[in-house]
C-alpha positions in Angstrom: 26.3 1.0 111.6 29.7 1.5 109.6 30.1 5.0 108.1 33.5 4.4 107.0 32.9 1.7 104.7 34.3 1.9 101.4 33.1 0.9 98.0 34.7 -2.1 96.2 36.7 -1.4 93.1 34.7 -3.4 90.9 32.1 -0.8 91.7 31.3 1.3 88.9 33.3 4.4 88.8 32.7 8.1 87.7 33.9 11.5 88.0 30.8 13.2 89.7 28.3 11.3 91.5 25.4 14.0 92.1 22.8 12.8 94.3 19.0 14.5 93.7 17.9 15.6 90.3 15.9 18.1 91.0 16.3 22.3 90.5 20.0 21.9 91.0 20.8 18.6 90.1 19.6 18.9 86.6 21.5 21.7 86.4 24.7 20.3 87.3 24.4 17.2 85.2 23.9 19.6 81.8 26.7 21.7 82.6 29.3 19.1 84.7 28.6 16.8 81.1 28.8 19.4 78.6 32.5 19.0 77.6 32.5 15.5 77.4 35.4 15.3 79.7 34.1 14.0 83.0 31.7 11.4 83.4 28.6 12.2 85.8 25.7 9.7 87.3 23.0 11.6 88.4 21.0 9.4 91.0 17.2 10.8 92.3 14.7 9.1 94.4 12.1 9.5 92.0 10.0 8.1 89.0 10.6 10.1 85.3 8.9 13.1 85.1 6.0 11.4 82.9 3.0 12.2 85.0 1.2 14.2 82.3 0.1 16.7 85.4 3.9 17.8 85.6 3.7 19.4 82.6 0.4 21.5 82.9 1.1 24.5 84.3 -1.8 24.5 86.6 -1.1 20.6 87.1 0.4 21.8 90.4 -2.9 21.7 92.1 -3.1 17.9 91.0 0.4 17.2 92.2 0.0 18.5 95.8 -0.2 15.0 97.9 0.4 12.7 94.6 2.7 10.2 96.5 4.2 9.1 93.4 6.4 12.5 93.1 6.0 14.3 96.4 7.8 13.7 99.8 4.4 14.6 100.9 6.2 15.6 105.0 5.1 17.0 107.7 6.3 19.6 110.2 6.2 18.4 114.0 3.1 20.3 116.0 3.8 23.9 115.4 3.9 25.9 119.0 3.0 29.3 117.4 0.3 27.6 115.0 -1.9 25.9 118.0 0.0 22.8 117.0 -1.1 22.1 113.8 1.4 20.0 111.4 2.2 21.6 108.6 1.9 19.6 105.3 5.5 20.6 103.5 5.2 19.1 99.9 8.3 18.8 98.2 9.5 17.2 94.5 10.6 13.2 94.2 11.0 12.7 90.7 13.2 14.3 87.8 12.9 18.0 88.1 12.2 18.0 92.0 10.5 20.9 93.6 11.1 22.3 90.0 8.6 19.9 88.0 5.4 20.1 91.3 6.2 23.6 92.4 4.1 26.6 91.1 6.4 27.7 88.2 7.1 31.7 89.6 10.3 33.6 88.5 11.4 35.5 91.4 14.7 35.7 92.3 14.5 38.1 95.9 16.0 41.5 95.9 19.9 42.3 95.3 20.5 43.3 99.1 19.7 39.8 99.7 22.4 38.7 98.0 24.9 41.8 99.3 24.0 40.5 102.8 25.1 36.8 102.4 28.5 38.5 101.1 28.0 40.6 104.2 28.2 37.7 106.4 31.5 36.4 105.0 30.5 34.5 102.0 33.0 36.0 99.3 31.8 35.7 95.5 28.4 35.6 96.6 27.0 39.8 96.4 24.7 40.4 93.8 27.2 41.8 91.5 28.7 37.9 91.7 25.7 36.3 91.3 23.8 38.4 88.4 26.1 36.8 85.5 24.6 33.1 86.3 20.9 34.7 86.9 21.5 36.1 82.6 23.4 32.5 82.1 20.9 30.5 83.1 17.8 32.4 81.4 15.7 33.0 78.2 14.1 36.1 78.7 11.2 36.3 76.6 11.5 40.0 76.5 14.7 40.2 75.5 18.0 40.8 77.3 19.3 44.0 79.2 21.4 44.4 81.9 19.1 41.7 84.5 18.4 39.7 82.1 19.7 37.0 79.7 18.5 35.4 76.5 19.9 32.2 74.9 20.2 30.0 78.0 18.1 26.9 79.1 15.4 28.3 81.7 13.0 30.1 79.7 11.1 33.1 81.4 8.0 34.2 80.1 5.4 36.7 80.5 1.4 35.2 81.9 -0.2 34.0 79.1 -3.6 34.9 80.9 -4.4 38.3 81.7 -8.1 37.8 83.4 -10.0 41.0 84.5 -9.2 40.3 88.1 -5.5 40.4 88.1 -5.9 43.5 86.3 -7.8 44.9 89.0 -5.7 44.0 91.9 -3.0 45.9 90.4 -4.7 48.5 89.6 -6.3 48.6 93.3 -2.3 48.3 94.4 -1.8 51.3 93.1 -4.3 53.1 94.1 -3.4 52.8 97.7 0.2 54.1 96.7 2.2 51.3 95.3 4.0 52.2 92.4 3.6 49.5 89.1 6.3 47.6 88.9 6.7 45.4 85.1 9.8 43.3 86.4 10.3 42.0 89.9 14.0 40.7 89.1 15.1 43.8 87.7 16.2 47.8 89.3 14.0 46.8 92.3 11.3 45.1 93.7 8.9 47.3 95.0 5.8 47.7 93.7 2.7 45.5 91.7 2.5 43.9 88.6 2.5 40.6 87.2 4.7 37.6 87.6 6.4 35.6 84.8 6.8 32.4 84.7 9.6 29.4 84.3 7.1 28.1 81.2 7.6 27.6 77.3 4.6 28.0 75.1 2.1 27.3 78.1 4.0 24.2 79.2 6.4 24.0 82.2 9.8 24.6 81.9 11.5 22.3 84.9 15.1 21.8 85.3 14.1 18.5 84.0 12.8 19.4 81.0 15.2 23.3 80.4 18.5 21.2 81.6 18.6 17.7 81.7 16.3 17.1 78.5 19.2 18.3 76.2 21.8 16.4 78.1 20.2 13.4 78.7 21.4 11.6 75.1 25.3 12.4 76.2 27.2 9.3 76.6 29.2 10.8 79.2 26.3 11.5 81.3 23.9 8.5 83.2 20.5 8.7 84.8 18.9 6.9 87.4 15.5 6.8 88.4 14.4 5.7 91.8 17.4 5.3 93.3 17.1 6.4 97.0 20.7 7.4 98.8 21.5 5.1 101.9 25.0 7.2 103.0 27.8 8.5 101.5 31.1 6.3 101.8 33.8 7.5 103.5 37.6 6.8 103.7 39.6 8.8 106.3 37.8 11.9 105.8 37.5 12.0 102.0 34.3 11.2 100.5 34.3 8.6 97.7 31.4 6.9 97.3 27.8 6.4 97.5 25.1 3.6 98.1 21.7 3.6 97.2 18.6 1.4 97.4 17.1 1.1 93.6 14.2 -1.5 94.3 15.0 -4.3 95.7 19.0 -4.1 95.1 21.5 -2.1 97.3 24.4 -0.8 95.0 27.2 1.3 95.1 28.8 3.7 92.9 32.5 5.4 93.1 33.4 8.6 92.2 36.8 9.7 91.4 36.9 13.6 91.3 33.5 14.5 94.0 30.1 14.1 95.2 27.5 16.4 95.0 24.1 16.4 97.5 21.4 18.0 95.6 19.0 16.4 97.4 17.2 19.9 98.9 16.7 21.2 102.5 15.1 18.1 104.0 17.1 15.7 102.0 20.6 16.9 101.4 20.6 17.4 105.6 19.0 13.9 106.1 21.7 12.1 103.9 24.9 13.8 105.6 23.4 12.8 109.0 22.8 9.5 108.1 26.5 9.2 106.4 27.8 10.0 109.8 28.5 13.9 108.9 26.0 15.8 111.6 25.7 16.8 115.8 27.6 13.4 117.3 24.8 13.4 119.8 21.7 12.5 117.2 24.3 10.3 115.2 25.3 8.1 118.0 21.7 7.7 119.6 20.7 6.2 116.2 24.0 3.9 116.3 25.6 5.9 113.1 29.9 5.8 113.4 30.9 9.4 113.6 32.8 10.8 110.6 32.5 14.7 111.4 30.7 16.2 114.3 29.3 19.1 112.2 26.5 20.6 114.3 25.4 22.7 111.6 23.7 19.8 109.7 20.2 20.8 109.6 20.1 24.0 111.9 18.8 27.2 110.7 15.9 25.9 108.8 13.7 28.7 107.1 10.7 28.8 105.6 8.5 31.6 104.2 5.1 31.3 105.7 1.9 32.4 104.1 -1.5 33.9 105.3 -4.5 33.6 102.7 -7.3 36.0 102.2 -10.5 34.9 100.4 -12.9 37.0 98.4 -16.5 36.0 96.8 -16.6 37.6 93.7 -19.4 38.9 92.1 -19.1 37.8 88.7 -18.9 34.1 87.0 -15.7 35.3 86.1 -13.0 32.5 88.2 -11.5 29.9 87.9 -13.9 28.2 90.6 -16.6 29.2 88.0 -15.0 26.7 85.3 -13.9 24.3 87.5 -17.6 23.6 89.3 -19.2 24.1 85.6 -19.3 20.2 83.5 -19.5 22.6 79.7 -16.7 25.2 81.0 -14.3 22.7 82.3 -14.1 21.0 79.3 -13.8 23.9 77.1 -10.7 24.9 79.0 -9.5 21.4 78.5 -9.7 21.8 74.8 -8.6 24.9 74.4 -5.7 24.2 76.5 -5.0 20.8 74.8 -5.2 22.5 71.2 -3.9 26.4 71.7 -1.4 26.1 74.8 -4.0 28.8 76.5 -6.8 29.5 78.5 -6.7 28.6 82.6 -4.4 25.7 82.4 -1.8 27.9 81.6 -1.6 30.2 85.0 0.8 30.0 87.7 1.1 29.7 91.9 0.2 33.6 91.4 -1.0 36.1 88.6 -0.1 39.0 90.2 2.0 39.6 92.6 3.0 42.9 95.4 6.0 43.7 97.7 6.1 46.4 100.0 7.0 47.4 103.3 5.7 47.2 106.5 7.0 50.2 107.6 8.7 53.3 106.3 11.9 52.4 108.5 12.4 49.5 106.1 15.1 50.0 103.6 13.3 47.2 100.8 9.9 45.3 101.4 9.1 42.7 103.9 6.0 40.9 102.3 5.5 39.8 98.7 1.7 39.1 98.0 0.5 36.3 95.5 -3.0 36.8 94.0 -5.3 34.1 92.6 -8.1 34.0 90.8 -10.0 31.5 92.6 -10.0 30.2 96.0 -10.2 27.2 98.4 -10.2 26.3 102.2 -6.4 24.7 101.7 -4.0 25.0 99.0 -4.6 21.8 96.7 -8.2 20.4 97.7 -11.2 21.1 96.0 -12.0 24.9 94.8 -15.5 26.5 95.8 -18.7 26.0 94.7 -19.0 30.0 95.1 -17.0 32.9 92.9 -14.1 33.8 94.9 -10.4 34.8 94.6 -7.3 34.3 96.9 -4.7 37.0 97.9 -2.2 35.8 100.5 0.7 37.7 102.5 4.5 36.2 103.1 6.7 37.6 105.0 9.8 37.6 103.2 12.9 37.5 105.7 11.4 35.9 109.2 13.8 35.9 112.3 12.2 31.9 113.0 14.6 29.4 112.8 14.2 25.6 112.7 15.9 22.1 112.3 15.8 19.2 110.9 16.8 15.7 112.6 17.1 12.4 111.3 14.8 10.4 113.3 16.0 6.7 112.7 19.4 5.3 110.8 16.7 3.9 108.0 17.0 6.1 105.0 13.1 5.6 104.5 12.4 7.1 107.6 11.2 11.0 106.9 12.8 13.3 109.2 11.7 15.1 111.9 11.4 18.8 110.3 10.7 21.5 113.0 10.1 25.4 111.6 9.2 27.0 114.5 6.8 29.7 112.7 6.0 32.8 114.1 8.2 32.4 116.8 9.7 35.9 117.0 7.8 39.4 117.9 9.0 40.3 114.9 7.5 37.8 113.0 4.1 37.9 114.5 3.6 41.5 113.6 5.3 41.9 110.2 2.5 39.3 109.6 -0.8 41.2 111.2 0.6 44.5 109.6 0.6 42.8 106.3 -2.9 41.8 106.5 -3.8 45.2 106.8 -2.1 46.5 104.4 -3.7 44.1 101.7 -6.8 44.5 103.1 -6.6 48.2 102.3 -5.4 47.2 98.7 -8.4 44.6 98.3 -10.8 47.2 99.6 -9.6 49.7 96.8 -12.0 51.1 94.9 -10.5 49.1 91.3 -11.7 46.0 92.9 -15.0 47.5 94.4 -17.5 46.0 91.1 -15.6 42.4 91.1 -16.0 41.6 95.2 -19.0 40.8 97.2 -17.6 40.1 100.7 -14.6 38.9 102.2 -14.8 35.8 102.8 -12.1 34.4 105.1 -11.5 35.6 108.0 -14.1 37.9 107.2 -15.7 40.7 108.8 -15.0 38.9 112.9 -11.6 39.5 112.6 -10.7 42.7 112.8 -8.1 43.6 115.3 -4.8 42.8 115.9 -5.3 40.4 118.4 -7.6 38.6 116.3 -5.4 38.8 112.8 -2.4 37.2 114.9 -5.3 34.6 116.2 -6.2 33.9 112.8 -2.4 34.1 111.8 -2.0 30.8 114.1 -5.4 29.5 112.6 -4.7 29.8 109.0 -1.0 30.4 108.5 0.8 27.9 105.7 3.9 27.2 104.4 4.6 28.5 100.9 7.6 26.4 100.0 10.3 27.8 100.3 12.8 25.9 103.0 16.5 26.4 103.1 19.3 26.9 104.9 19.9 23.8 106.8 23.5 23.1 105.4 24.0 27.0 105.6 27.1 28.8 103.6 29.9 31.0 106.2 32.8 30.5 107.8 31.5 30.3 111.5 31.4 27.0 113.4 27.6 25.7 112.4 28.6 27.0 109.2 28.1 23.7 106.8 30.0 24.5 103.6 32.6 27.2 102.6 32.1 30.0 100.1 32.8 26.8 97.5 30.2 24.6 98.7 32.3 22.3 99.8 31.5 20.7 102.9 33.7 22.4 105.8 36.5 19.4 107.0 35.7 17.0 104.5 37.0 15.9 101.3 35.2 15.4 97.9 31.9 16.9 99.0 29.8 19.0 98.0 26.2 20.5 98.5 24.3 22.7 95.9 20.9 23.6 96.8 18.6 25.7 98.4 20.4 24.1 102.2 23.5 26.5 101.4 21.6 29.8 101.5 23.1 31.8 104.3 19.5 33.0 104.9 16.6 33.1 102.7 16.1 35.3 100.1 13.1 38.0 99.6 11.0 36.0 97.1 10.7 32.5 95.7 13.2 30.2 96.1 13.4 28.3 92.5 15.4 30.9 90.4 17.9 31.4 93.4 18.9 27.6 93.3 19.1 27.5 89.8 21.7 30.6 90.2 23.1 28.7 92.8 23.7 25.5 90.9 25.0 27.2 87.8 27.8 28.9 89.7 28.8 25.5 91.7 29.2 24.2 88.2 31.4 26.4 87.1 33.5 26.3 90.4 33.2 22.5 90.7 35.0 22.5 86.7 37.7 25.4 87.8 38.7 23.0 90.8 38.9 20.1 88.9 42.0 21.6 86.5 
């Protein structure tokens, strides 16, 4: 395969070609086209975001295995998880994963971004990125030192405040955690309610928040069902993109830059398909090497979650509503009429951040609390009253990789995450479960608990808890760092997110994170795209 073949002069030209209309791509499309001075093409492999469940917050459960809007990737067998493959849902529609995710707005810790800066990434410390979080945000609580109003992205309080979520917060306080009204404020540690990327009970994906206001601009063109095949080069300069739309193979030229915003799996995949990646891998698949870049696809990181399920003594859970025809109908009607009730809940109502050891400077565990239960996320709810709380190790040491299996862009890549491959990761998950159990057994939750259903009293020792982690641990859907930013030999992009060793090409999405943030990844990805938009426009002057 000749990766250097150029687009023909007759091919359409735009100033900027953005590949991927996800959490970052929609932000870029809005910001780069805002002045009217630049022509922008946005390519999205999936369809328009017209599936009704995209816009209903609880609809994420319906989209877990909806292949029309979800790449539905799988990892390779995970050695430390008993050889299990771990399902990896990723958005394939306008808005990307922001159209199918759990809607939580959690930026991570101040220390995360200061650590990025300490790794040599000038301009990426907390004080540097805070203005971009604020710029993006339309905070329902109003503006302050940490929050902004007037931005495209609505950040809202939970509409549902159910008794179980309140009891969980009270129980955590009883065990010694401070109440924290704002996980994105001065400090993250504590327990409280999550905020969500919703507006008036509807999901505010980046397609809704950013692309919606921009899509009628004459200088912005949006192409859906357009799967990127490869980036086209003239020497070391990226000059165009080849993409498949239905049966047609199309090419487009970029006068200024091509920006990859296809996410932690698809951005490195497209680079490798285009001749940018580990030379031995590319040659194995018959791809001409444009740049031998061993770091492309390395350093894959993800948050793992391990869940505890409790039987509830009162019929107040979502299980009870979903499994009762009349209640279910009433919940649907309430949402349709008032945009309130169960259908507005996110993938976590209450949350907690705590340290598994007093020697730690900041929390290393996040808890997501949910007033429903199931054996596996995205599947049928239990037929009993139940609720769930999960532990998520915030800063895993384990590292994996993404590598193409074929020169065919339609073939899913090989994903290896290597969950729990270090002693720290194994110990942290076990200690996190022990602390979570104390919260779930605290006095405030006693009136609501019949018993622990999963893993149950049969699992009590550290060894048994570790085995349970191996048996049941799964992703919490935060893959990052496969096109990592940095100055070292394996870094893929520099501090301005330009691909090192090439011209005319940037990566702007979660793949550039130097390491994983201590929270959910959607808010940081939007921040990255806001900051990148400014850098791209500055460099165009």
